[in-house]
Structure formats: structure tokens, C-alpha cells
KOLTOR-226826 format. One record per residue (C-alpha): residue in three letters; x, y negated, z. Coordinates in steps of 0.05 Angstrom, whole numbers, plus 5000, padded with zeros to 4 digits. Example, Ala and Ser with C-alpha at 12.3 -4.5 7.8 and 13.67 -1.06 7.14 Angstrom:
<atoms>
('ALA',(5246,5090,5156)) ('SER',(5273,5021,5143)) 
</atoms>
This chain:
<atoms>
('UNK',(4572,0204,4147)) ('UNK',(4502,0181,4136)) ('UNK',(4511,0171,4059)) ('UNK',(4540,0243,4055)) ('UNK',(4471,0275,4091)) ('UNK',(4428,0229,4048)) ('UNK',(4471,0260,3977)) ('UNK',(4455,0331,3997)) ('UNK',(4381,0318,4012)) ('UNK',(4366,0287,3941)) ('UNK',(4397,0348,3907)) ('UNK',(4348,0392,3872)) ('UNK',(4282,0378,3835)) ('UNK',(4247,0307,3846)) ('UNK',(4192,0308,3895)) ('UNK',(4145,0281,3839)) ('UNK',(4154,0346,3803)) ('UNK',(4114,0385,3857)) ('UNK',(4054,0343,3849)) ('UNK',(4064,0348,3771)) ('UNK',(4066,0421,3766)) ('UNK',(4003,0431,3815)) ('UNK',(3965,0382,3771)) ('UNK',(3982,0425,3708)) ('UNK',(3962,0480,3741)) ('UNK',(3894,0458,3754)) ('UNK',(3884,0431,3683)) ('UNK',(3911,0492,3657)) ('UNK',(3858,0535,3703)) ('UNK',(3812,0485,3676)) ('UNK',(3825,0497,3605)) ('UNK',(3824,0569,3618)) ('UNK',(3758,0564,3646)) ('UNK',(3725,0531,3592)) ('UNK',(3752,0582,3537)) ('UNK',(3725,0645,3581)) ('UNK',(3656,0604,3582)) ('UNK',(3654,0593,3505)) ('UNK',(3663,0670,3495)) ('UNK',(3595,0706,3481)) ('UNK',(3585,0779,3490)) ('UNK',(3543,0793,3425)) ('UNK',(3519,0856,3455)) ('UNK',(3481,0825,3508)) ('UNK',(3457,0767,3468)) ('UNK',(3426,0819,3417)) ('UNK',(3397,0849,3480)) ('UNK',(3365,0783,3504)) ('UNK',(3335,0767,3433)) ('UNK',(3303,0834,3425)) ('UNK',(3274,0836,3493)) ('UNK',(3233,0771,3472)) ('UNK',(3206,0803,3412)) ('UNK',(3195,0875,3438)) ('UNK',(3183,0867,3517)) ('UNK',(3148,0815,3565)) ('UNK',(3211,0805,3609)) ('UNK',(3175,0768,3658)) ('UNK',(3130,0821,3672)) ('UNK',(3182,0884,3672)) ('UNK',(3252,0860,3685)) ('UNK',(3282,0800,3725)) ('UNK',(3338,0804,3669)) ('UNK',(3337,0817,3598)) ('UNK',(3401,0849,3601)) ('UNK',(3401,0917,3616)) ('UNK',(3429,0937,3696)) ('UNK',(3489,0979,3703)) ('UNK',(3453,1009,3754)) ('UNK',(3383,1003,3747)) ('UNK',(3328,1001,3801)) ('UNK',(3262,1035,3809)) ('UNK',(3233,0977,3778)) ('UNK',(3274,0977,3716)) ('UNK',(3226,0990,3649)) ('UNK',(3256,1039,3598)) ('UNK',(3236,1002,3536)) ('UNK',(3252,1057,3486)) ('UNK',(3217,1117,3526)) ('UNK',(3153,1067,3527)) ('UNK',(3157,1062,3447)) ('UNK',(3172,1137,3440)) ('UNK',(3112,1152,3479)) ('UNK',(3069,1106,3433)) ('UNK',(3093,1137,3373)) ('UNK',(3076,1203,3398)) ('UNK',(3009,1182,3422)) ('UNK',(2998,1160,3349)) ('UNK',(3017,1234,3323)) ('UNK',(2959,1273,3334)) ('UNK',(2915,1224,3297)) ('UNK',(2960,1227,3234)) ('UNK',(2961,1303,3239)) ('UNK',(2885,1304,3242)) ('UNK',(2879,1268,3180)) ('UNK',(2926,1310,3145)) ('UNK',(2882,1374,3176)) ('UNK',(2818,1340,3150)) ('UNK',(2850,1329,3084)) ('UNK',(2875,1405,3080)) ('UNK',(2809,1431,3099)) ('UNK',(2772,1391,3040)) ('UNK',(2824,1425,2995)) ('UNK',(2805,1489,3023)) ('UNK',(2733,1478,3015)) ('UNK',(2739,1451,2942)) ('UNK',(2775,1519,2926)) ('UNK',(2726,1565,2960)) ('UNK',(2668,1532,2927)) ('UNK',(2701,1541,2860)) ('UNK',(2709,1618,2870)) ('UNK',(2634,1623,2898)) ('UNK',(2614,1589,2829)) ('UNK',(2658,1631,2782)) ('UNK',(2631,1699,2824)) ('UNK',(2562,1683,2814)) ('UNK',(2559,1651,2751)) ('UNK',(2540,1586,2768)) ('UNK',(2592,1545,2740)) ('UNK',(2543,1520,2677)) ('UNK',(2497,1490,2725)) ('UNK',(2539,1470,2789)) ('UNK',(2601,1424,2777)) ('UNK',(2655,1421,2834)) ('UNK',(2713,1371,2829)) ('UNK',(2756,1323,2873)) ('UNK',(2751,1246,2868)) ('UNK',(2763,1190,2908)) ('UNK',(2705,1197,2945)) ('UNK',(2718,1268,2962)) ('UNK',(2686,1337,2940)) ('UNK',(2628,1326,2895)) ('UNK',(2587,1377,2879)) ('UNK',(2534,1366,2826)) ('UNK',(2478,1413,2815)) ('UNK',(2427,1411,2752)) ('UNK',(2358,1401,2765)) ('UNK',(2337,1471,2742)) ('UNK',(2376,1504,2797)) ('UNK',(2341,1471,2851)) ('UNK',(2273,1450,2828)) ('UNK',(2211,1460,2788)) ('UNK',(2200,1399,2739)) ('UNK',(2172,1338,2777)) ('UNK',(2180,1374,2843)) ('UNK',(2221,1360,2906)) ('UNK',(2214,1439,2941)) ('UNK',(2278,1469,2934)) ('UNK',(2270,1536,2902)) ('UNK',(2295,1606,2932)) ('UNK',(2349,1614,2876)) ('UNK',(2385,1553,2908)) ('UNK',(2387,1588,2974)) ('UNK',(2448,1624,2967)) ('UNK',(2487,1564,2947)) ('UNK',(2462,1515,2988)) ('UNK',(2481,1565,3047)) ('UNK',(2546,1567,3023)) ('UNK',(2553,1497,3024)) ('UNK',(2522,1494,3098)) ('UNK',(2574,1547,3124)) ('UNK',(2628,1510,3101)) ('UNK',(2604,1446,3125)) ('UNK',(2602,1476,3195)) ('UNK',(2680,1481,3196)) ('UNK',(2694,1405,3177)) ('UNK',(2665,1336,3210)) ('UNK',(2663,1297,3143)) ('UNK',(2608,1259,3128)) ('UNK',(2561,1280,3070)) ('UNK',(2523,1237,3023)) ('UNK',(2464,1266,2981)) ('UNK',(2439,1233,2916)) ('UNK',(2390,1241,2880)) ('UNK',(2383,1223,2805)) ('UNK',(2327,1234,2750)) ('UNK',(2326,1212,2677)) ('UNK',(2292,1156,2643)) ('UNK',(2227,1185,2628)) ('UNK',(2174,1158,2680)) ('UNK',(2133,1206,2728)) ('UNK',(2062,1179,2765)) ('UNK',(2034,1227,2807)) ('UNK',(2000,1222,2877)) ('UNK',(2063,1251,2912)) ('UNK',(2115,1215,2868)) ('UNK',(2091,1149,2837)) ('UNK',(2162,1133,2807)) ('UNK',(2226,1164,2798)) ('UNK',(2260,1128,2858)) ('UNK',(2211,1167,2906)) ('UNK',(2226,1231,2871)) ('UNK',(2297,1227,2871)) ('UNK',(2301,1206,2939)) ('UNK',(2257,1263,2956)) ('UNK',(2300,1319,2929)) ('UNK',(2366,1286,2962)) ('UNK',(2319,1288,3032)) ('UNK',(2301,1361,3016)) ('UNK',(2374,1385,3008)) ('UNK',(2392,1355,3074)) ('UNK',(2332,1384,3111)) ('UNK',(2354,1452,3092)) ('UNK',(2424,1444,3109)) ('UNK',(2411,1420,3177)) ('UNK',(2354,1465,3191)) ('UNK',(2385,1530,3166)) ('UNK',(2454,1515,3193)) ('UNK',(2446,1474,3253)) ('UNK',(2488,1412,3225)) ('UNK',(2487,1344,3260)) ('UNK',(2434,1301,3222)) ('UNK',(2474,1236,3237)) ('UNK',(2527,1268,3193)) ('UNK',(2481,1263,3126)) ('UNK',(2453,1205,3085)) ('UNK',(2400,1208,3029)) ('UNK',(2402,1164,2970)) ('UNK',(2354,1159,2913)) ('UNK',(2382,1128,2852)) ('UNK',(2323,1144,2798)) ('UNK',(2342,1141,2729)) ('UNK',(2397,1076,2744)) ('UNK',(2461,1131,2735)) ('UNK',(2459,1168,2689)) ('UNK',(2516,1206,2662)) ('UNK',(2499,1217,2593)) ('UNK',(2452,1178,2546)) ('UNK',(2381,1201,2555)) ('UNK',(2372,1214,2477)) ('UNK',(2358,1293,2475)) ('UNK',(2328,1345,2524)) ('UNK',(2393,1372,2542)) ('UNK',(2421,1309,2562)) ('UNK',(2354,1292,2605)) ('UNK',(2375,1355,2636)) ('UNK',(2443,1331,2656)) ('UNK',(2417,1267,2683)) ('UNK',(2367,1304,2731)) ('UNK',(2412,1329,2781)) ('UNK',(2432,1321,2855)) ('UNK',(2499,1308,2873)) ('UNK',(2530,1335,2949)) ('UNK',(2590,1285,2966)) ('UNK',(2628,1311,3020)) ('UNK',(2670,1247,3037)) ('UNK',(2747,1243,3038)) ('UNK',(2766,1230,3120)) ('UNK',(2803,1169,3088)) ('UNK',(2748,1144,3041)) ('UNK',(2691,1151,3087)) ('UNK',(2623,1112,3072)) ('UNK',(2598,1101,3136)) ('UNK',(2522,1075,3140)) ('UNK',(2498,1044,3204)) 
</atoms>
């Protein structure tokens, strides 16, 4: 009887199989866990990398990965960047507007010169410095003098009116030919050229209430001729005043 009971009890899987299957399951779970940990979320990884480049995460977010349900202290970096871009737009728009105003000024000056038959004595053109108006001596002064003639007032008034519409800096340059001068008022061409440049500024500021800090006067004497001083006609071309209305992108600022 006893032998029969033992034989019946020993039927089925051996006892050691229970322990073995438990161990097998533990090992399987362990490897599954290792495998799952080895998988990298590329989206979140890129988010972490970009956050180090663009945002100081220690200041703005407790986590570099965006929250699914962000709280009040989370920062929308895209919105911040967009605001920065918007804040830069007015400056760029202002530069474009000033450039357009400069071109409009040139057109108005050229029309004025054509209507008043001044194209032979006044030249207006656009260079890398801005708008350059070249006025020959005879349209502004008597020989060896720096007092502006009344015939020059209409043109200077036109220039002054146009300058009230734009904030650009203006440089007035005086030039002479190479023939020496020596008077009580002007010991040399340096003094004459500087005085002529200054007289133009004085007229524009006083007649049109322009800010004096926008202007600078320079006397070059005979150091920058545009043609060789070999004839009376060339002497006349070299005796000139140049009004340079500076380009806002190439302004020459003088402290």
C-alpha cells in the first residue's frame, strides 16, 4: 500500500522544474529590462541637445525634455525666439526706409536741377558714401570769398527742406585749386576751403532749423582735385563744395 502511494505522488513534473522555470523567468525579465533600457528616444535626445545650445535649462526648466502637461513655470522657447525676431524687424525696416528716402531725395534734387538749368554747375549722384552734391564755386561764392551769394539760396533751400525729412548725417567738404592765396582773412587755401564748408553748414542750420550735430565741415584745400590744374576750366572744376548726405549703412561718424 505504501509503495502504491509513493508511485502516485511522483507522477507529473519533477519538483526542480518549478525552481528552474522561476529562475528562467527572472533571467528573461532581466534581459528584457536591459534591452528596453538600451533603446534611445531620438526625439527626446535631440530635444536635450538643442536645449543645451539655445536655452539655459537650469534657469528655465527642471527638465530639458518638454512636458506633456507643462506647468506655469515652463518656458516656451520658440515664442521667446519669435519675440526676439520681431524686435529686430523695426530696425531693419528703418534702415530700408532711410535708404528709400535717400533715393527719393536724389530724384528730387535731380528734378530741381533740371527745372532750374543748374545741371552744368551742380552734379548730383549716388556713391558708396551716399548722395553727393558737387557745387562749383561760381554758383556759391565770389573768387577768394566764403560768403554765400544770393543766387545760391534757392538750391540750398531745396537741400535744407529735403534734409528736414531725413535724419542722415551730412558732411560738407570745401575744395580749391592749387593756386596759392594769401590774404588777411585766408592765409592759405586750407582756411578758404574750411570757411566755405562752414558757411554752407551755417546757412542750412540757421535757415532750416537743422540739428548742428548732424553736420561736419572739412577743408581739403587743393589736396583732392578732380582734374589736373592745367587750365582755367579745370581750375574752375576743382574749386567746389561737396555736400555728402551719408548712407545710413555707411555713415561716417565723427566724435
